[in-house]
C-alpha positions in Angstrom: -72.7 51.7 -50.1 -71.8 50.0 -46.8 -74.4 47.0 -47.7 -72.8 47.0 -51.7 -69.1 45.9 -49.8 -70.0 43.6 -47.4 -72.0 41.9 -50.3 -68.9 41.9 -51.9 -66.9 40.6 -49.4 -69.7 37.8 -48.5 -69.6 36.9 -52.3 -65.7 36.6 -52.3 -65.8 34.3 -48.7 -68.6 32.1 -50.8 -66.4 31.8 -54.0 -63.2 31.1 -51.7 -64.8 28.0 -50.4 -66.3 26.9 -53.5 -62.9 26.6 -55.1 -61.4 25.1 -51.9 -64.3 21.9 -51.8 -63.9 21.5 -55.6 -59.7 21.0 -55.2 -60.9 18.8 -52.0 -63.6 16.5 -54.4 -61.1 16.2 -57.0 -58.3 15.4 -54.3 -60.2 12.3 -52.7 -61.6 11.1 -56.5 -58.2 10.2 -57.4 -56.8 9.9 -54.1 -56.9 6.4 -54.6 -55.1 6.0 -57.9 -52.4 8.2 -56.9 -51.5 6.7 -53.9 -48.6 4.3 -54.4 -49.2 0.5 -53.4 -45.9 -0.5 -52.1 -44.2 2.2 -49.2 -41.1 2.9 -49.7 -38.2 4.1 -47.6 -35.2 6.8 -48.8 -32.0 6.4 -48.1 -29.4 9.6 -48.1 -25.9 9.1 -49.0 -26.0 6.0 -50.8 -27.3 4.3 -53.7 -31.0 3.7 -53.8 -30.7 0.8 -56.2 -28.3 -1.4 -54.4 -30.6 -0.5 -50.7 -33.9 -1.1 -52.9 -32.9 -5.1 -52.7 -32.2 -5.5 -49.1 -35.1 -6.8 -47.4 -33.6 -6.3 -43.9 -31.6 -3.8 -42.2 -29.3 -4.3 -39.1 -29.0 -0.5 -37.8 -26.2 -0.4 -35.7 -25.1 2.9 -33.3 -21.5 3.8 -33.1 -21.4 2.8 -29.8 -22.3 -0.3 -30.2 -19.3 -1.1 -33.0 -16.7 -1.3 -30.1 -18.1 -4.4 -28.8 -19.1 -5.7 -32.1 -22.3 -7.8 -33.5 -23.0 -10.9 -34.7 -25.8 -12.3 -36.9 -26.7 -14.8 -38.8 -28.0 -13.8 -42.3 -30.4 -15.9 -44.5 -31.9 -13.2 -47.0 -30.0 -9.9 -48.7 -29.3 -8.0 -45.6 -27.5 -4.3 -45.0 -25.9 -3.3 -42.2 -26.4 0.5 -41.4 -24.0 2.9 -39.3 -24.3 6.7 -38.8 -20.3 7.8 -38.4 -19.5 11.9 -38.5 -23.4 12.6 -39.1 -23.1 9.9 -42.3 -24.9 6.9 -43.3 -22.5 4.4 -44.2 -24.3 0.7 -45.3 -22.5 -2.7 -45.7 -24.5 -4.8 -48.1 -24.5 -8.8 -47.8 -26.1 -10.6 -50.7 -26.0 -13.3 -52.8 -25.0 -16.1 -50.3 -23.1 -19.5 -51.6 -20.9 -22.0 -50.3 -18.2 -20.5 -48.1 -18.8 -16.9 -49.9 -20.7 -13.6 -50.0 -20.7 -10.9 -52.0 -20.3 -7.7 -49.5 -20.7 -4.1 -50.8 -19.7 -1.0 -49.0 -21.7 2.4 -49.4 -20.0 5.7 -48.9 -21.0 9.0 -48.9 -23.3 8.8 -52.6 -21.0 5.8 -53.8 -19.7 2.3 -54.0 -16.2 2.3 -52.1 -16.1 -1.7 -52.2 -17.8 -4.2 -54.3 -15.8 -7.3 -54.1 -16.9 -11.7 -53.0 -15.3 -12.5 -49.8 -15.0 -16.0 -48.4 -15.1 -17.5 -44.9 -12.4 -16.7 -42.5 -11.7 -13.9 -44.5 -12.3 -10.3 -43.0 -12.2 -6.3 -44.7 -11.3 -3.2 -42.9 -13.1 -0.2 -43.8 -11.5 3.1 -43.0 -13.5 6.3 -42.3 -11.8 9.1 -40.6 -10.5 7.9 -36.9 -12.7 4.7 -36.9 -12.1 1.4 -38.6 -14.7 -1.1 -39.1 -13.8 -4.6 -39.8 -16.3 -7.0 -41.5 -15.6 -10.7 -40.9 -17.3 -13.6 -42.6 -17.4 -16.9 -40.4 -19.2 -18.7 -42.3 -21.4 -19.3 -45.5 -23.3 -21.9 -47.4 -25.9 -21.1 -49.8 -29.3 -20.4 -47.3 -26.9 -18.3 -45.0 -24.4 -16.1 -43.4 -22.6 -16.0 -40.1 -20.9 -12.2 -40.1 -19.5 -10.2 -37.2 -19.3 -6.3 -37.5 -17.3 -4.8 -35.0 -14.6 -1.5 -34.3 -11.1 -2.4 -35.0 -9.8 0.7 -33.1 -9.4 -0.7 -29.4 -10.5 -3.5 -27.0 -13.5 -2.9 -24.3 -12.1 -3.4 -20.7 -13.4 -6.2 -18.8 -12.3 -5.1 -15.2 -16.0 -3.1 -14.4 -18.1 -5.7 -12.2 -21.6 -4.0 -11.1 -24.4 -5.8 -9.3 -27.3 -4.8 -11.9 -30.8 -4.6 -11.9 -32.7 -3.2 -14.4 -36.5 -2.5 -15.3 -37.3 -1.2 -18.8 -40.7 0.1 -20.3 -41.6 1.0 -24.3 -43.9 3.0 -25.6 -44.9 4.0 -28.7 -45.5 7.0 -29.9 -48.3 6.5 -32.2 -49.8 3.4 -32.2 -51.1 3.7 -35.4 -48.8 4.5 -38.5 -49.3 5.7 -42.3 -45.4 5.4 -42.7 -43.1 3.4 -42.0 -40.5 5.9 -41.0 -43.1 7.2 -38.5 -42.6 4.9 -36.1 -41.4 6.5 -33.0 -40.3 4.6 -29.7 -39.9 5.9 -26.4 -37.6 3.9 -23.7 -37.5 4.1 -20.2 -34.9 2.7 -18.1 -34.5 1.7 -14.1 -31.5 1.0 -12.6 -31.9 -0.2 -9.3 -28.4 -1.7 -9.1 -25.0 -0.3 -7.5 -23.7 2.1 -10.2 -23.8 3.0 -13.9 -24.5 0.0 -16.1 -23.3 -1.0 -19.5 -26.7 -1.9 -21.6 -26.9 -3.0 -25.2 -30.2 -2.4 -26.5 -31.3 -4.8 -29.5 -34.9 -3.5 -31.4 -36.7 -5.7 -33.4 -40.0 -5.0 -35.8 -41.8 -8.9 -36.1 -44.8 -9.1 -37.7 -48.1 -11.8 -37.2 -46.1 -14.2 -38.9 -42.7 -14.1 -36.7 -41.2 -12.7 -39.8 -38.5 -10.6 -38.6 -38.1 -7.0 -40.5 -35.3 -4.7 -38.7 -32.9 -5.2 -36.3 -31.4 -2.1 -34.8 -28.3 -2.8 -32.1 -27.0 -0.1 -29.9 -25.3 0.2 -26.2 -25.9 3.5 -23.8 -24.8 3.5 -19.8 -27.5 3.9 -17.7 -26.6 6.0 -14.0 -30.0 5.8 -12.4 -32.9 6.5 -14.9 -32.6 7.2 -18.6 -35.0 7.6 -21.3 -34.5 7.6 -24.6 -36.1 8.0 -27.9 -35.7 5.6 -31.1 -36.3 6.7 -34.7 -36.3 3.5 -37.4 -35.0 5.8 -40.4 -34.6 2.8 -42.2 -37.6 0.6 -41.7 -38.7 -0.8 -45.1 -42.6 -3.0 -44.1 -45.6 -3.6 -46.0 -49.0 -2.6 -44.2 -49.9 -4.9 -41.5 -50.0 -5.5 -37.8 -46.3 -6.0 -36.3 -44.4 -6.3 -33.0 -41.6 -3.8 -32.1 -39.7 -6.3 -29.2 -36.8 -4.6 -27.1 -34.1 -6.8 -25.4 -31.7 -5.5 -23.2 -28.2 -7.0 -22.3 -26.5 -6.3 -19.0 -24.1 -7.5 -16.6 -23.2 -10.8 -16.8 -25.5 -12.9 -19.3 -28.6 -11.1 -17.7 -31.4 -9.7 -20.2 -35.0 -8.2 -20.1 -37.4 -7.4 -22.3 -40.6 -5.5 -23.6 -43.0 -5.7 -26.5 -45.5 -3.5 -28.2 -47.9 -4.1 -31.2 -48.6 -1.2 -34.1 -50.5 -0.8 -36.8 -49.5 0.1 -40.4 -51.6 1.5 -42.3 -53.2 3.3 -45.6 -53.8 7.2 -44.4 -57.5 7.5 -44.1 -60.1 10.0 -45.8 -60.0 11.7 -42.3 -56.0 12.2 -42.3 -56.5 13.6 -46.0 -59.4 16.0 -45.2 -57.7 17.3 -42.3 -55.1 19.6 -43.5 -57.5 21.2 -46.2 -60.4 21.6 -43.6 -57.9 23.2 -41.2 -56.9 25.3 -44.3 -60.7 26.6 -45.5 -61.0 27.1 -41.4 -58.4 29.4 -41.3 -59.7 31.5 -44.6 -63.7 31.9 -42.9 -62.0 33.5 -39.5 -59.5 35.9 -41.5 -62.6 36.7 -43.5 -64.7 37.1 -40.3 -62.3 39.1 -38.3 -61.7 41.6 -41.4 -65.3 41.8 -41.3 -65.9 42.2 -37.8 -62.8 45.0 -37.3 -64.4 46.9 -40.5 -67.9 46.8 -38.8 -66.3 48.0 -35.3 -64.5 50.7 -37.4 -67.6 52.0 -38.9 -69.0 52.0 -35.5 -66.5 54.0 -34.1 -66.8 56.3 -36.9 -70.5 56.4 -36.3 -70.2 57.6 -32.7 -67.6 60.0 -33.6 -69.8 61.9 -35.4 
């Protein structure tokens, strides 16, 4: 009877392993067929049919809006900012002489979609925050724009001796999805007191094309470490450089660069989870056999 029970369990283990390996082989056979060629990014709280047309994103923190940010746009672009835990997008496209088309995406809907002429501006009210988008100039190839908060001015009576060191390292240097990119930025302030720092993140390919720009602001006392995630990054597979520039003091800046590769998920990664699953099954059955054998030995000793 004991041998029969062990044979059944052994047979069950073999059948389970056979089924899992069969699924794994089928998965490998069709993996290339079902893997999308283009990597896309999802955009919460916005209309993806509009944002999917955008080639470049400027991700601006709420703190950066207090100072404002000027940019020269040469392709359809979108400014993304997160306010009250909700993403807001301002899309600029259709450049013509002295005019662009401007779209403001609120919570899952288009709130504003109209032309904007040179010298004009639009103010978008979000709770107690007003965003001001200004068109300074435009032609058929580019547009000079500015986005800033409309509610207060930055004081100019702060002056410190500022001296910085900045180091950037990536959590992973090979990634398989653009949104997996994560940078760890470490600041060291050697100056006399806290410093207001502006950070500019740029994602650049090997040909010098810039795909993404992120703008943020922090106050650094002595040492500060922050983690930057790129939730709107939309790039094809390839080798890239992430350049981080900090602006501080009176026209002072420091830069740091790291390279990373975006590539297709290798077979080793595809196999990893199924193999872990198989190992767990085998260890589970082994544990059951061990406990059953130990219990039988104890019963024999008691008899």
